C-alpha positions as CSV (number, residue, x, y, z in Angstrom):
1,M,6.8,43.9,54.2
2,E,4.8,42.0,51.8
3,T,4.3,38.7,50.4
4,N,3.2,38.0,46.6
5,F,-0.3,36.6,48.1
6,I,-3.3,36.5,45.6
7,H,-6.9,37.4,47.3
8,H,-9.6,35.8,46.0
9,Q,-13.2,36.1,47.1
10,S,-15.3,33.5,48.2
11,A,-18.5,32.4,50.2
12,H,-17.5,31.4,53.4
13,C,-13.9,32.3,55.3
14,E,-12.7,29.0,56.5
15,N,-12.7,27.5,53.0
16,G,-11.4,30.8,51.2
17,V,-8.3,31.2,53.9
18,A,-8.0,27.5,53.2
19,S,-8.0,27.4,49.1
20,N,-6.3,31.0,49.4
21,L,-3.2,29.5,51.0
22,L,-3.4,26.6,49.2
23,K,-3.1,28.8,46.0
24,H,-0.3,30.5,47.2
25,H,1.7,27.0,48.2
26,G,0.8,26.5,44.2
27,I,-2.1,23.9,44.2
28,N,-4.8,25.0,42.5
29,I,-8.2,24.1,44.7
30,S,-11.3,25.6,44.7
31,E,-13.4,26.5,47.4
32,P,-16.0,23.8,46.9
33,M,-13.2,21.5,46.8
34,V,-12.0,22.4,50.0
35,F,-15.2,22.2,51.7
36,G,-16.4,18.7,50.4
37,I,-12.9,17.1,50.7
38,G,-12.7,19.0,54.6
39,S,-16.5,17.4,54.8
40,G,-17.9,20.6,55.6
41,L,-21.6,20.1,55.9
42,F,-22.7,19.4,58.6
43,F,-26.0,19.9,61.0
44,F,-25.8,19.8,65.3
45,Y,-28.9,20.5,67.3
46,L,-27.8,20.5,71.4
47,P,-30.6,22.7,73.3
48,L,-28.8,22.4,76.4
49,L,-26.0,24.2,75.4
50,K,-27.2,28.0,75.0
51,V,-25.6,30.9,72.1
52,N,-26.8,34.3,72.5
53,H,-29.4,32.8,75.1
54,A,-30.7,30.4,72.7
55,P,-30.4,26.6,72.0
56,A,-27.0,26.0,69.6
57,I,-27.3,25.2,66.4
58,S,-24.4,24.7,64.1
59,Y,-24.0,23.9,60.1
60,R,-20.6,23.2,60.0
61,P,-18.3,21.3,61.8
62,M,-15.8,23.0,64.7
63,P,-13.9,25.8,63.5
64,G,-10.5,24.3,61.8
65,S,-11.7,20.9,61.6
66,I,-12.9,21.7,57.4
67,F,-8.7,22.6,56.6
68,N,-7.6,20.6,59.0
69,K,-9.1,17.5,57.5
70,A,-8.6,18.1,53.8
71,A,-5.3,19.2,54.3
72,K,-4.4,15.7,55.8
73,R,-6.1,14.0,53.3
74,L,-4.6,15.7,50.6
75,G,-1.5,15.0,52.2
76,I,-0.5,18.2,53.5
77,K,1.2,19.5,56.5
78,I,-0.5,22.6,58.3
79,K,1.2,24.2,61.3
80,R,-1.2,25.7,64.3
81,V,0.0,27.7,67.2
82,K,-1.8,29.6,70.1
83,F,-0.3,31.9,71.7
84,S,-0.7,33.4,75.7
85,N,0.2,37.0,75.0
86,P,-0.4,39.5,72.3
87,E,2.9,40.3,71.8
88,A,4.0,36.6,70.9
89,A,1.6,36.2,68.6
90,Q,2.6,39.8,66.9
91,K,6.2,38.3,67.0
92,A,5.7,35.3,65.1
93,L,3.3,36.8,62.7
94,E,6.0,39.2,61.4
95,E,8.5,36.2,61.6
96,N,6.6,34.5,58.8
97,L,6.0,37.6,56.8
98,K,9.1,38.2,56.5
99,N,9.9,35.0,55.5
100,N,7.5,35.0,52.8
101,I,4.7,33.2,54.7
102,P,1.4,34.6,54.4
103,S,-0.6,33.1,57.8
104,G,-4.3,32.2,58.4
105,L,-5.6,33.5,61.5
106,Q,-8.5,32.8,63.8
107,V,-10.5,36.2,64.7
108,G,-13.3,37.4,66.7
109,V,-15.8,39.6,64.3
110,Y,-17.3,42.0,66.4
111,N,-14.6,44.8,66.4
112,L,-13.7,44.1,62.5
113,T,-13.2,47.8,61.5
114,Y,-13.4,46.8,57.9
115,F,-16.9,45.2,58.8
116,P,-20.5,46.8,58.2
117,D,-22.0,47.5,61.5
118,E,-24.8,44.6,60.8
119,Y,-22.4,42.2,60.6
120,R,-20.7,42.8,63.6
121,F,-21.4,40.3,66.4
122,H,-19.4,38.0,69.0
123,F,-18.4,35.0,67.1
124,N,-14.9,34.0,67.2
125,A,-14.0,31.7,64.4
126,H,-13.8,34.0,62.1
127,N,-11.2,33.7,59.4
128,L,-8.9,35.7,57.4
129,V,-5.1,36.0,55.9
130,V,-2.2,38.7,56.9
131,Y,-0.2,38.8,53.9
132,G,2.2,41.7,55.0
133,K,2.6,44.7,56.7
134,K,3.1,48.2,55.8
135,E,3.7,50.9,58.7
136,N,1.8,50.2,61.4
137,N,-1.0,48.5,59.2
138,F,-1.2,44.9,58.9
139,L,-2.1,44.1,55.2
140,V,-5.1,41.5,55.1
141,S,-7.1,39.1,52.9
142,D,-10.1,38.3,54.5
143,P,-11.8,35.9,51.9
144,V,-15.8,37.0,52.2
145,M,-14.5,41.0,51.1
146,E,-13.9,42.1,47.8
147,T,-10.6,43.1,47.5
148,V,-7.8,43.4,50.4
149,T,-8.3,45.5,53.7
150,V,-6.2,46.6,56.7
151,L,-6.2,46.9,60.9
152,T,-4.1,48.6,62.5
153,D,-1.4,47.2,65.6
154,K,-4.2,47.1,68.0
155,E,-7.2,46.2,65.9
156,L,-5.1,43.2,64.8
157,E,-3.9,42.1,68.6
158,K,-8.0,42.9,69.6
159,V,-9.7,40.4,67.6
160,R,-7.1,37.8,67.5
161,F,-7.6,37.7,71.3
162,A,-10.9,38.8,71.7
163,K,-12.6,36.5,74.9
164,G,-15.8,34.7,75.3
165,A,-16.9,31.4,73.6
166,L,-13.9,29.8,70.6
167,A,-12.0,32.3,71.8
168,P,-8.9,32.6,69.2
169,K,-6.4,32.9,71.4
170,G,-4.0,34.7,68.7
171,Q,-4.0,31.4,67.1
172,M,-2.6,31.5,63.7
173,Y,-2.2,28.5,61.3
174,Y,-0.2,27.3,57.2
175,P,0.8,25.1,55.0
176,I,4.5,23.6,56.1
177,E,4.5,20.9,53.7
178,I,2.8,20.2,50.4
179,P,3.2,16.7,48.6
180,S,4.4,16.5,44.8
181,N,1.8,14.5,44.2
182,I,-1.9,14.9,45.5
183,D,-4.1,11.9,45.3
184,W,-7.8,13.6,44.2
185,E,-9.8,11.0,44.2
186,T,-9.1,9.1,47.4
187,A,-9.3,12.2,49.1
188,I,-12.9,13.4,47.3
189,K,-14.3,9.7,48.5
190,K,-12.9,10.3,51.8
191,G,-14.6,13.4,52.4
192,I,-18.4,12.3,51.0
193,K,-17.7,9.2,52.6
194,N,-17.5,11.2,56.1
195,T,-20.5,13.9,55.3
196,C,-22.6,11.1,54.5
197,N,-22.1,9.0,57.6
198,D,-22.2,12.2,59.7
199,M,-25.3,13.5,58.1
200,L,-27.1,9.7,58.5
201,A,-25.5,9.1,61.8
202,P,-27.7,7.5,64.2
203,L,-28.1,10.2,67.2
204,P,-30.2,12.3,67.7
205,I,-28.3,15.8,67.7
206,I,-26.7,15.4,65.3
207,G,-27.4,15.4,61.0
208,V,-30.4,14.6,59.6
209,A,-31.5,13.4,63.0
210,G,-30.8,16.6,64.4
211,M,-33.2,18.3,62.0
212,R,-36.0,16.2,63.0
213,Y,-35.2,16.8,66.7
214,L,-35.3,20.9,66.0
215,S,-38.5,20.3,64.0
216,R,-39.9,18.8,67.3
217,S,-38.6,21.4,69.1
218,I,-40.0,24.4,67.3
219,R,-43.6,23.0,67.4
220,K,-42.8,23.4,71.4
221,W,-41.3,27.1,72.1
222,P,-44.3,28.9,71.6
223,V,-46.0,26.8,74.1
224,K,-43.4,26.2,76.7
225,K,-41.4,29.2,76.4
226,G,-44.0,31.9,74.5
227,V,-43.8,34.0,71.9
228,K,-41.0,36.5,72.4
229,V,-38.4,33.5,73.4
230,A,-39.8,31.3,70.3
231,N,-39.1,34.4,68.1
232,H,-35.5,34.8,69.8
233,Y,-35.0,31.4,68.9
234,L,-36.2,31.4,65.5
235,A,-33.7,34.5,64.7
236,Q,-31.3,32.9,66.6
237,M,-31.3,30.0,64.3
238,V,-31.8,31.9,60.9
239,R,-28.6,33.7,61.8
240,M,-26.4,31.0,62.4
241,Q,-28.2,29.9,59.1
242,E,-27.6,32.3,56.9
243,E,-25.2,34.8,58.6
244,I,-22.4,32.9,60.0
245,G,-20.9,31.3,57.9
246,T,-23.7,30.7,55.2
247,G,-24.5,27.4,56.3
248,G,-28.3,26.6,55.6
249,G,-28.8,27.0,51.5
250,G,-25.2,28.7,51.4
251,F,-23.8,25.4,52.4
252,R,-25.4,23.3,50.1
253,F,-24.5,25.6,46.9
254,I,-21.6,25.2,47.7
255,Y,-21.5,21.2,48.1
256,A,-23.5,21.1,44.7
257,A,-20.7,22.9,43.1
258,F,-18.2,20.3,44.5
259,L,-20.2,17.7,43.6
260,Q,-20.0,19.1,40.1
261,E,-16.0,19.4,40.6
262,A,-16.1,15.6,42.0
263,S,-18.0,14.0,39.3
264,V,-15.4,14.9,36.7
265,I,-12.2,13.8,38.4
266,L,-14.2,11.1,39.4
267,K,-15.7,10.1,35.8
268,N,-18.9,10.3,37.9
269,E,-22.1,10.6,35.8
270,K,-24.2,9.8,39.3
271,L,-22.4,13.0,41.2
272,K,-23.3,15.4,38.6
273,E,-26.8,14.2,39.0
274,L,-26.6,14.7,42.6
275,S,-25.3,18.2,42.7
276,L,-28.1,19.5,40.9
277,E,-30.3,17.8,43.6
278,M,-28.3,19.1,46.2
279,T,-28.7,22.9,44.6
280,N,-32.4,22.2,44.6
281,I,-32.0,21.2,48.5
282,G,-30.4,24.3,48.8
283,D,-33.2,26.1,47.2
284,L,-35.5,24.8,50.0
285,W,-33.4,25.6,53.1
286,R,-33.7,29.5,51.8
287,D,-37.3,29.6,51.2
288,F,-37.2,28.1,55.2
289,A,-35.1,30.5,56.6
290,V,-37.3,33.7,54.8
291,N,-40.1,31.9,56.1
292,A,-38.6,31.8,59.5
293,A,-37.7,35.4,59.2
294,R,-41.5,36.4,57.9
295,V,-42.5,34.6,61.5
296,Y,-39.8,36.3,63.9
297,K,-40.6,39.8,62.4
298,N,-44.3,39.1,62.8
299,R,-44.8,38.9,58.9
300,S,-46.1,35.8,58.5
301,N,-49.9,35.0,57.4
302,Q,-50.0,31.8,58.2
303,A,-52.6,30.8,60.8
304,D,-50.0,27.7,62.3
305,V,-46.7,29.5,61.9
306,Y,-44.4,27.1,64.0
307,N,-46.1,24.3,63.1
308,S,-45.8,24.7,59.1
309,L,-41.7,25.6,60.1
310,A,-41.6,22.4,61.5
311,N,-43.2,20.3,58.7
312,E,-40.9,22.7,56.0
313,L,-38.0,21.4,58.2
314,L,-38.8,17.4,58.8
315,K,-39.7,17.4,54.6
316,L,-36.0,18.5,54.3
317,A,-35.1,16.3,56.5
318,D,-36.6,14.0,54.4
319,L,-34.8,15.2,51.3
320,E,-31.6,14.8,52.9
321,E,-31.5,11.5,54.5
322,A,-32.6,10.0,50.8
323,F,-30.2,12.4,49.5
324,F,-27.0,11.1,51.3
325,K,-28.4,7.6,51.6
326,K,-27.8,8.0,47.0
327,L,-24.6,10.1,47.5
328,K,-23.1,7.4,49.8
329,K,-24.3,4.3,47.4
330,A,-22.9,6.6,44.0
331,I,-19.5,6.3,45.5
């Protein structure tokens, strides 16, 4: 029982699953195009909410929203279903495979046996595609992996019904209706406008305002919480930025690639210029992550390390505010 699905490696799981599923259905869409149309670039900081005993920081919107928004703007209908028990979830998945329907799944990372140990932590919003089954092994296309892999019945059940925050509850999704014609220009413009509005929103916890709020918090952490807790917060911040969904520099590089593609489709040279600018911002996010890592690993030789990090983040907020104002004007 195997579909004629082709695996393509990607930088981020949800973009990769979306791109691979749509390619299977005849739509040649890249990972950056999914990400841009789906308004995947985001920032959120809510110190009252704790994740792994640290303030909640996210560089992306809620799981599922990138594919949902991209599909809606492209005129594609997606079916999503959750299950109350593993037996029903497995039966529905096997029925899809019998009907040649590769299916996207939301899963927990911690028990993914093919992941290296250092990448297996409690995060329940990973995405992959199951495209077949041989004996007791499900055939898995995980877009962040170089090649396809397998999970046994029990292994797949365990990750589909992982417990905790964002519990997947066996969630399965796949396209059910594809339009004959796609209005790429309108979809791209809607995606860009949505991202600009999010990043420039006049709310203190999201977008560039959220980045400035986090900058102020970084200055206070060592005084209010002590160095040990402050360093734990920094470590979680970097993990959310660079390990869980490549949210910091990685997402900026993907968005830059999207703008480059969009400049050709929209015949807009300004988007090409802004693509280069976003790449440079992505480099600065990577520098910020490296500097933060030096602090929590006690390798920094800077005298006032927390204020220095806060200043870096303020600079990034200023650069991104100017960038998204220019981007909004460009379209």
